[in-house]
N, CA, C, O and the ligand as a Tripos MOL2 file, in Angstrom:
@<TRIPOS>MOLECULE
protein
  201   199    51     0     0
PROTEIN
NO_CHARGES

@<TRIPOS>ATOM
      1 N          21.9060  -73.2620  -20.4420 N.3       1 MET1
      2 CA         22.5010  -72.0530  -20.3200 C.3       1 MET1
      3 C          22.1330  -71.0670  -21.4900 C.2       1 MET1
      4 O          22.2260  -71.3470  -22.6850 O.2       1 MET1
      5 N          21.7220  -69.9230  -20.9900 N.am      2 LEU2
      6 CA         21.3800  -68.7680  -22.0890 C.3       2 LEU2
      7 C          22.6140  -68.3580  -22.7110 C.2       2 LEU2
      8 O          23.6210  -68.0880  -22.0560 O.2       2 LEU2
      9 N          22.5400  -68.3040  -24.0710 N.am      3 LYS3
     10 CA         23.6670  -67.8170  -24.8300 C.3       3 LYS3
     11 C          23.3000  -66.8280  -25.7000 C.2       3 LYS3
     12 O          22.1120  -66.7480  -26.0110 O.2       3 LYS3
     13 N          24.2240  -65.9360  -26.2230 N.am      4 ARG4
     14 CA         24.0910  -64.7840  -27.0760 C.3       4 ARG4
     15 C          25.0090  -64.7220  -28.2420 C.2       4 ARG4
     16 O          26.2170  -64.8570  -28.0500 O.2       4 ARG4
     17 N          24.5500  -64.5340  -29.3980 N.am      5 VAL5
     18 CA         25.4620  -64.2400  -30.5100 C.3       5 VAL5
     19 C          25.0450  -62.8800  -31.1870 C.2       5 VAL5
     20 O          23.9370  -62.6030  -31.6470 O.2       5 VAL5
     21 N          26.1350  -62.1180  -31.1480 N.am      6 ARG6
     22 CA         25.9940  -60.7540  -31.7630 C.3       6 ARG6
     23 C          26.6650  -60.6710  -33.1330 C.2       6 ARG6
     24 O          27.7460  -61.1830  -33.4230 O.2       6 ARG6
     25 N          25.9030  -59.9800  -33.9040 N.am      7 CYS7
     26 CA         26.5240  -59.8210  -35.2410 C.3       7 CYS7
     27 C          27.2620  -58.5050  -35.4100 C.2       7 CYS7
     28 O          27.0090  -57.5800  -34.6380 O.2       7 CYS7
     29 N          28.1830  -58.3650  -36.4000 N.am      8 ASP8
     30 CA         28.7470  -57.1470  -36.5930 C.3       8 ASP8
     31 C          27.8060  -55.9550  -36.8880 C.2       8 ASP8
     32 O          28.0930  -54.7910  -36.6120 O.2       8 ASP8
     33 N          26.6060  -56.3710  -37.5000 N.am      9 CYS9
     34 CA         25.8390  -55.1910  -37.9010 C.3       9 CYS9
     35 C          24.8910  -54.6040  -36.8660 C.2       9 CYS9
     36 O          24.2180  -53.5880  -37.0330 O.2       9 CYS9
     37 N          24.9190  -55.3820  -35.7530 N.am     10 GLY10
     38 CA         24.2050  -54.9900  -34.5050 C.3      10 GLY10
     39 C          23.1410  -55.8860  -34.0350 C.2      10 GLY10
     40 O          22.6340  -55.8110  -32.9160 O.2      10 GLY10
     41 N          22.8200  -56.7580  -34.9630 N.am     11 TRP11
     42 CA         21.6640  -57.8490  -34.7670 C.3      11 TRP11
     43 C          22.1390  -58.7210  -33.5680 C.2      11 TRP11
     44 O          23.3540  -58.8360  -33.4080 O.2      11 TRP11
     45 N          21.3670  -59.2850  -32.7950 N.am     12 ALA12
     46 CA         21.8360  -60.2330  -31.8320 C.3      12 ALA12
     47 C          20.5700  -61.2080  -31.5730 C.2      12 ALA12
     48 O          19.4090  -60.8610  -31.7920 O.2      12 ALA12
     49 N          20.9560  -62.4880  -31.0700 N.am     13 VAL13
     50 CA         19.9620  -63.3550  -30.6860 C.3      13 VAL13
     51 C          20.2940  -63.9060  -29.3960 C.2      13 VAL13
     52 O          21.4780  -63.9090  -29.0600 O.2      13 VAL13
     53 N          19.4140  -64.3710  -28.6290 N.am     14 GLU14
     54 CA         19.6680  -65.1800  -27.3850 C.3      14 GLU14
     55 C          18.7630  -66.3000  -27.4070 C.2      14 GLU14
     56 O          17.6250  -66.1970  -27.8650 O.2      14 GLU14
     57 N          19.2810  -67.4890  -26.8730 N.am     15 SER15
     58 CA         18.6160  -68.7250  -26.6160 C.3      15 SER15
     59 C          19.2630  -69.5800  -25.8450 C.2      15 SER15
     60 O          20.4910  -69.6570  -25.8840 O.2      15 SER15
     61 N          18.5500  -70.2960  -25.0850 N.am     16 ALA16
     62 CA         19.1600  -71.5910  -24.2600 C.3      16 ALA16
     63 C          19.1360  -72.7290  -25.1280 C.2      16 ALA16
     64 O          19.6510  -73.7780  -24.7410 O.2      16 ALA16
     65 N          18.6310  -72.6540  -26.1920 N.am     17 ASP17
     66 CA         18.5720  -73.9860  -27.1020 C.3      17 ASP17
     67 C          19.6210  -73.8060  -28.2580 C.2      17 ASP17
     68 O          19.5130  -72.9690  -29.1530 O.2      17 ASP17
     69 N          20.4720  -74.5500  -28.1430 N.am     18 GLU18
     70 CA         21.6930  -74.5420  -29.3250 C.3      18 GLU18
     71 C          21.2210  -74.6660  -30.6950 C.2      18 GLU18
     72 O          21.7360  -74.0700  -31.6410 O.2      18 GLU18
     73 N          20.1080  -75.5510  -30.7860 N.am     19 ASP19
     74 CA         19.6830  -75.7570  -32.2060 C.3      19 ASP19
     75 C          18.9850  -74.5260  -32.7910 C.2      19 ASP19
     76 O          19.0620  -74.1570  -33.9630 O.2      19 ASP19
     77 N          18.2350  -73.8960  -31.7220 N.am     20 GLU20
     78 CA         17.4870  -72.5600  -32.1890 C.3      20 GLU20
     79 C          18.3960  -71.6640  -32.3330 C.2      20 GLU20
     80 O          18.2150  -70.8590  -33.2470 O.2      20 GLU20
     81 N          19.6060  -71.5320  -31.5070 N.am     21 LEU21
     82 CA         20.5030  -70.3190  -31.6290 C.3      21 LEU21
     83 C          21.1750  -70.5740  -33.0460 C.2      21 LEU21
     84 O          21.2550  -69.6350  -33.8390 O.2      21 LEU21
     85 N          21.6330  -71.7650  -33.3540 N.am     22 VAL22
     86 CA         22.2240  -71.9200  -34.7430 C.3      22 VAL22
     87 C          21.3110  -71.6090  -35.9080 C.2      22 VAL22
     88 O          21.6930  -71.0370  -36.9280 O.2      22 VAL22
     89 N          20.0930  -72.0210  -35.6880 N.am     23 ALA23
     90 CA         19.1940  -71.8010  -36.7410 C.3      23 ALA23
     91 C          18.8870  -70.3410  -36.9750 C.2      23 ALA23
     92 O          18.6470  -69.9990  -38.1330 O.2      23 ALA23
     93 N          18.8680  -69.4530  -36.0260 N.am     24 GLU24
     94 CA         18.5930  -68.0800  -36.1240 C.3      24 GLU24
     95 C          19.9220  -67.2780  -36.7620 C.2      24 GLU24
     96 O          19.8830  -66.4000  -37.6240 O.2      24 GLU24
     97 N          20.9960  -67.7720  -36.1610 N.am     25 VAL25
     98 CA         22.1390  -67.2770  -36.7940 C.3      25 VAL25
     99 C          22.2860  -67.5840  -38.1980 C.2      25 VAL25
    100 O          22.5720  -66.6420  -38.9380 O.2      25 VAL25
    101 N          22.1470  -68.6890  -38.6750 N.am     26 GLN26
    102 CA         22.2690  -69.1640  -40.0380 C.3      26 GLN26
    103 C          21.2020  -68.3290  -40.9030 C.2      26 GLN26
    104 O          21.4730  -67.8190  -41.9900 O.2      26 GLN26
    105 N          19.9480  -68.2620  -40.2670 N.am     27 ARG27
    106 CA         19.1470  -67.5310  -41.0240 C.3      27 ARG27
    107 C          19.3860  -66.0640  -41.2250 C.2      27 ARG27
    108 O          19.2880  -65.5600  -42.3440 O.2      27 ARG27
    109 N          19.6680  -65.4420  -40.2620 N.am     28 HIS28
    110 CA         20.2160  -64.0410  -40.2700 C.3      28 HIS28
    111 C          21.3470  -63.8180  -41.2150 C.2      28 HIS28
    112 O          21.3740  -62.8600  -41.9870 O.2      28 HIS28
    113 N          22.2710  -64.7160  -41.1370 N.am     29 ALA29
    114 CA         23.5330  -64.5460  -41.9440 C.3      29 ALA29
    115 C          23.0520  -64.6520  -43.4350 C.2      29 ALA29
    116 O          23.2920  -63.7710  -44.2610 O.2      29 ALA29
    117 N          22.3910  -65.7400  -43.6990 N.am     30 GLN30
    118 CA         21.7740  -65.9510  -45.1830 C.3      30 GLN30
    119 C          21.0900  -64.7280  -45.6990 C.2      30 GLN30
    120 O          21.5240  -64.0530  -46.6320 O.2      30 GLN30
    121 N          19.9080  -64.4650  -44.9800 N.am     31 GLU31
    122 CA         19.0460  -63.3060  -45.2730 C.3      31 GLU31
    123 C          19.5720  -61.9380  -45.4890 C.2      31 GLU31
    124 O          19.2350  -61.2510  -46.4540 O.2      31 GLU31
    125 N          20.4780  -61.5200  -44.4920 N.am     32 VAL32
    126 CA         20.9830  -60.1950  -44.5540 C.3      32 VAL32
    127 C          22.2550  -60.0950  -44.9950 C.2      32 VAL32
    128 O          22.6000  -58.9870  -45.4060 O.2      32 VAL32
    129 N          23.1150  -61.0670  -45.0120 N.am     33 HIS33
    130 CA         24.5420  -61.0420  -45.3360 C.3      33 HIS33
    131 C          24.8960  -61.9320  -46.5080 C.2      33 HIS33
    132 O          25.9750  -61.8290  -47.0890 O.2      33 HIS33
    133 N          23.9810  -62.7940  -46.8350 N.am     34 HIS34
    134 CA         24.2060  -63.7860  -47.9880 C.3      34 HIS34
    135 C          25.3230  -64.6840  -47.5840 C.2      34 HIS34
    136 O          26.1040  -65.0020  -48.4810 O.2      34 HIS34
    137 N          25.5170  -65.1150  -46.4660 N.am     35 LEU35
    138 CA         26.6690  -65.9350  -45.9920 C.3      35 LEU35
    139 C          26.1310  -67.2940  -45.4590 C.2      35 LEU35
    140 O          25.1190  -67.4040  -44.7670 O.2      35 LEU35
    141 N          26.8910  -68.2590  -45.8440 N.am     36 GLY36
    142 CA         26.6340  -69.4820  -45.2630 C.3      36 GLY36
    143 C          27.5700  -69.7400  -43.8790 C.2      36 GLY36
    144 O          28.7940  -69.6360  -43.7950 O.2      36 GLY36
    145 N          26.7310  -70.0630  -42.9580 N.am     37 VAL37
    146 CA         27.5440  -70.2580  -41.5970 C.3      37 VAL37
    147 C          27.3670  -71.6610  -41.2810 C.2      37 VAL37
    148 O          26.2360  -72.1190  -41.4450 O.2      37 VAL37
    149 N          28.3460  -72.4740  -40.8290 N.am     38 THR38
    150 CA         28.2080  -73.8140  -40.2070 C.3      38 THR38
    151 C          27.7390  -73.7270  -38.7370 C.2      38 THR38
    152 O          27.8510  -72.7170  -38.0430 O.2      38 THR38
    153 N          27.1830  -74.9370  -38.3300 N.am     39 ARG39
    154 CA         26.8000  -74.9240  -36.9040 C.3      39 ARG39
    155 C          28.0190  -74.4260  -36.0380 C.2      39 ARG39
    156 O          27.9170  -73.5430  -35.1860 O.2      39 ARG39
    157 N          29.2290  -75.1150  -36.3640 N.am     40 VAL40
    158 CA         30.4700  -74.9600  -35.4090 C.3      40 VAL40
    159 C          30.8260  -73.5920  -35.5590 C.2      40 VAL40
    160 O          31.3580  -73.1180  -34.5540 O.2      40 VAL40
    161 N          30.6750  -72.7570  -36.6040 N.am     41 GLN41
    162 CA         30.9560  -71.3010  -36.7300 C.3      41 GLN41
    163 C          29.9480  -70.5940  -35.8480 C.2      41 GLN41
    164 O          30.2720  -69.6680  -35.1040 O.2      41 GLN41
    165 N          28.8290  -71.0180  -35.9460 N.am     42 ALA42
    166 CA         27.5980  -70.1890  -35.2610 C.3      42 ALA42
    167 C          27.8700  -70.4020  -33.7060 C.2      42 ALA42
    168 O          27.8010  -69.4850  -32.8880 O.2      42 ALA42
    169 N          28.1640  -71.6260  -33.4180 N.am     43 LEU43
    170 CA         28.3450  -71.9190  -31.7760 C.3      43 LEU43
    171 C          29.7210  -71.1390  -31.3360 C.2      43 LEU43
    172 O          29.8740  -70.6950  -30.1980 O.2      43 LEU43
    173 N          30.6960  -71.0290  -32.3680 N.am     44 SER44
    174 CA         31.9900  -70.3810  -31.7480 C.3      44 SER44
    175 C          31.6350  -68.9290  -31.5340 C.2      44 SER44
    176 O          32.4500  -68.3030  -30.8550 O.2      44 SER44
    177 N          30.5770  -68.2660  -31.9780 N.am     45 LEU45
    178 CA         30.3790  -66.9770  -31.7660 C.3      45 LEU45
    179 C          29.5130  -66.8660  -30.4050 C.2      45 LEU45
    180 O          29.4010  -65.7520  -29.8940 O.2      45 LEU45
    181 N          29.0340  -67.7360  -29.9360 N.am     46 ALA46
    182 CA         28.1320  -67.7310  -28.8540 C.3      46 ALA46
    183 C          28.8390  -67.5700  -27.5600 C.2      46 ALA46
    184 O          29.7950  -68.2500  -27.1880 O.2      46 ALA46
    185 N          28.2200  -66.5150  -26.8540 N.am     47 VAL47
    186 CA         28.8780  -66.2920  -25.3810 C.3      47 VAL47
    187 C          27.7200  -66.3050  -24.4830 C.2      47 VAL47
    188 O          26.6380  -65.8150  -24.8080 O.2      47 VAL47
    189 N          27.9610  -66.9020  -23.2800 N.am     48 PRO48
    190 CA         27.0290  -67.2130  -22.0340 C.3      48 PRO48
    191 C          26.5420  -65.7620  -21.8160 C.2      48 PRO48
    192 O          27.2800  -64.7960  -22.0080 O.2      48 PRO48
    193 N          25.3460  -65.6680  -21.4320 N.am     49 VAL49
    194 CA         24.4960  -64.4360  -20.9230 C.3      49 VAL49
    195 C          24.6570  -64.5570  -19.4040 C.2      49 VAL49
    196 O          24.3430  -65.6190  -18.8670 O.2      49 VAL49
    197 N          25.0740  -63.6480  -18.7600 N.am     50 GLU50
    198 CA         25.2080  -63.6890  -17.2970 C.3      50 GLU50
    199 C          23.7110  -63.4080  -16.7560 C.2      50 GLU50
    200 O          23.4870  -63.3780  -15.5460 O.2      50 GLU50
    201 ZN         24.3390  -59.1760  -39.3480 Zn       51 ZN51
@<TRIPOS>BOND
     1     1     2 1
     2     2     3 1
     3     3     4 2
     4     3     5 am
     5     5     6 1
     6     6     7 1
     7     7     8 2
     8     7     9 am
     9     9    10 1
    10    10    11 1
    11    11    12 2
    12    11    13 am
    13    13    14 1
    14    14    15 1
    15    15    16 2
    16    15    17 am
    17    17    18 1
    18    18    19 1
    19    19    20 2
    20    19    21 am
    21    21    22 1
    22    22    23 1
    23    23    24 2
    24    23    25 am
    25    25    26 1
    26    26    27 1
    27    27    28 2
    28    27    29 am
    29    29    30 1
    30    30    31 1
    31    31    32 2
    32    31    33 am
    33    33    34 1
    34    34    35 1
    35    35    36 2
    36    35    37 am
    37    37    38 1
    38    38    39 1
    39    39    40 2
    40    39    41 am
    41    41    42 1
    42    42    43 1
    43    43    44 2
    44    43    45 am
    45    45    46 1
    46    46    47 1
    47    47    48 2
    48    47    49 am
    49    49    50 1
    50    50    51 1
    51    51    52 2
    52    51    53 am
    53    53    54 1
    54    54    55 1
    55    55    56 2
    56    55    57 am
    57    57    58 1
    58    58    59 1
    59    59    60 2
    60    59    61 am
    61    61    62 1
    62    62    63 1
    63    63    64 2
    64    63    65 am
    65    65    66 1
    66    66    67 1
    67    67    68 2
    68    67    69 am
    69    69    70 1
    70    70    71 1
    71    71    72 2
    72    71    73 am
    73    73    74 1
    74    74    75 1
    75    75    76 2
    76    75    77 am
    77    77    78 1
    78    78    79 1
    79    79    80 2
    80    79    81 am
    81    81    82 1
    82    82    83 1
    83    83    84 2
    84    83    85 am
    85    85    86 1
    86    86    87 1
    87    87    88 2
    88    87    89 am
    89    89    90 1
    90    90    91 1
    91    91    92 2
    92    91    93 am
    93    93    94 1
    94    94    95 1
    95    95    96 2
    96    95    97 am
    97    97    98 1
    98    98    99 1
    99    99   100 2
   100    99   101 am
   101   101   102 1
   102   102   103 1
   103   103   104 2
   104   103   105 am
   105   105   106 1
   106   106   107 1
   107   107   108 2
   108   107   109 am
   109   109   110 1
   110   110   111 1
   111   111   112 2
   112   111   113 am
   113   113   114 1
   114   114   115 1
   115   115   116 2
   116   115   117 am
   117   117   118 1
   118   118   119 1
   119   119   120 2
   120   119   121 am
   121   121   122 1
   122   122   123 1
   123   123   124 2
   124   123   125 am
   125   125   126 1
   126   126   127 1
   127   127   128 2
   128   127   129 am
   129   129   130 1
   130   130   131 1
   131   131   132 2
   132   131   133 am
   133   133   134 1
   134   134   135 1
   135   135   136 2
   136   135   137 am
   137   137   138 1
   138   138   139 1
   139   139   140 2
   140   139   141 am
   141   141   142 1
   142   142   143 1
   143   143   144 2
   144   143   145 am
   145   145   146 1
   146   146   147 1
   147   147   148 2
   148   147   149 am
   149   149   150 1
   150   150   151 1
   151   151   152 2
   152   151   153 am
   153   153   154 1
   154   154   155 1
   155   155   156 2
   156   155   157 am
   157   157   158 1
   158   158   159 1
   159   159   160 2
   160   159   161 am
   161   161   162 1
   162   162   163 1
   163   163   164 2
   164   163   165 am
   165   165   166 1
   166   166   167 1
   167   167   168 2
   168   167   169 am
   169   169   170 1
   170   170   171 1
   171   171   172 2
   172   171   173 am
   173   173   174 1
   174   174   175 1
   175   175   176 2
   176   175   177 am
   177   177   178 1
   178   178   179 1
   179   179   180 2
   180   179   181 am
   181   181   182 1
   182   182   183 1
   183   183   184 2
   184   183   185 am
   185   185   186 1
   186   186   187 1
   187   187   188 2
   188   187   189 am
   189   189   190 1
   190   190   191 1
   191   191   192 2
   192   191   193 am
   193   193   194 1
   194   194   195 1
   195   195   196 2
   196   195   197 am
   197   197   198 1
   198   198   199 1
   199   199   200 2
@<TRIPOS>SUBSTRUCTURE
     1 MET1         2 RESIDUE 1 A MET
     2 LEU2         6 RESIDUE 1 A LEU
     3 LYS3        10 RESIDUE 1 A LYS
     4 ARG4        14 RESIDUE 1 A ARG
     5 VAL5        18 RESIDUE 1 A VAL
     6 ARG6        22 RESIDUE 1 A ARG
     7 CYS7        26 RESIDUE 1 A CYS
     8 ASP8        30 RESIDUE 1 A ASP
     9 CYS9        34 RESIDUE 1 A CYS
    10 GLY10       38 RESIDUE 1 A GLY
    11 TRP11       42 RESIDUE 1 A TRP
    12 ALA12       46 RESIDUE 1 A ALA
    13 VAL13       50 RESIDUE 1 A VAL
    14 GLU14       54 RESIDUE 1 A GLU
    15 SER15       58 RESIDUE 1 A SER
    16 ALA16       62 RESIDUE 1 A ALA
    17 ASP17       66 RESIDUE 1 A ASP
    18 GLU18       70 RESIDUE 1 A GLU
    19 ASP19       74 RESIDUE 1 A ASP
    20 GLU20       78 RESIDUE 1 A GLU
    21 LEU21       82 RESIDUE 1 A LEU
    22 VAL22       86 RESIDUE 1 A VAL
    23 ALA23       90 RESIDUE 1 A ALA
    24 GLU24       94 RESIDUE 1 A GLU
    25 VAL25       98 RESIDUE 1 A VAL
    26 GLN26      102 RESIDUE 1 A GLN
    27 ARG27      106 RESIDUE 1 A ARG
    28 HIS28      110 RESIDUE 1 A HIS
    29 ALA29      114 RESIDUE 1 A ALA
    30 GLN30      118 RESIDUE 1 A GLN
    31 GLU31      122 RESIDUE 1 A GLU
    32 VAL32      126 RESIDUE 1 A VAL
    33 HIS33      130 RESIDUE 1 A HIS
    34 HIS34      134 RESIDUE 1 A HIS
    35 LEU35      138 RESIDUE 1 A LEU
    36 GLY36      142 RESIDUE 1 A GLY
    37 VAL37      146 RESIDUE 1 A VAL
    38 THR38      150 RESIDUE 1 A THR
    39 ARG39      154 RESIDUE 1 A ARG
    40 VAL40      158 RESIDUE 1 A VAL
    41 GLN41      162 RESIDUE 1 A GLN
    42 ALA42      166 RESIDUE 1 A ALA
    43 LEU43      170 RESIDUE 1 A LEU
    44 SER44      174 RESIDUE 1 A SER
    45 LEU45      178 RESIDUE 1 A LEU
    46 ALA46      182 RESIDUE 1 A ALA
    47 VAL47      186 RESIDUE 1 A VAL
    48 PRO48      190 RESIDUE 1 A PRO
    49 VAL49      194 RESIDUE 1 A VAL
    50 GLU50      198 RESIDUE 1 A GLU
    51 ZN51       201 GROUP 0 **** ****
């Protein structure tokens, strides 16, 4: 299932691969916001894309 995570800053990522989605969210959070995000936190933000 394709899922999307949208950040408060307007950035978003879509992937059908959970590992990839988590990695992209973690990279964005670290590089742009200097925040650590756990896998659970990243997945909790993911919503299915219709
Ligand atoms: Zn952001």
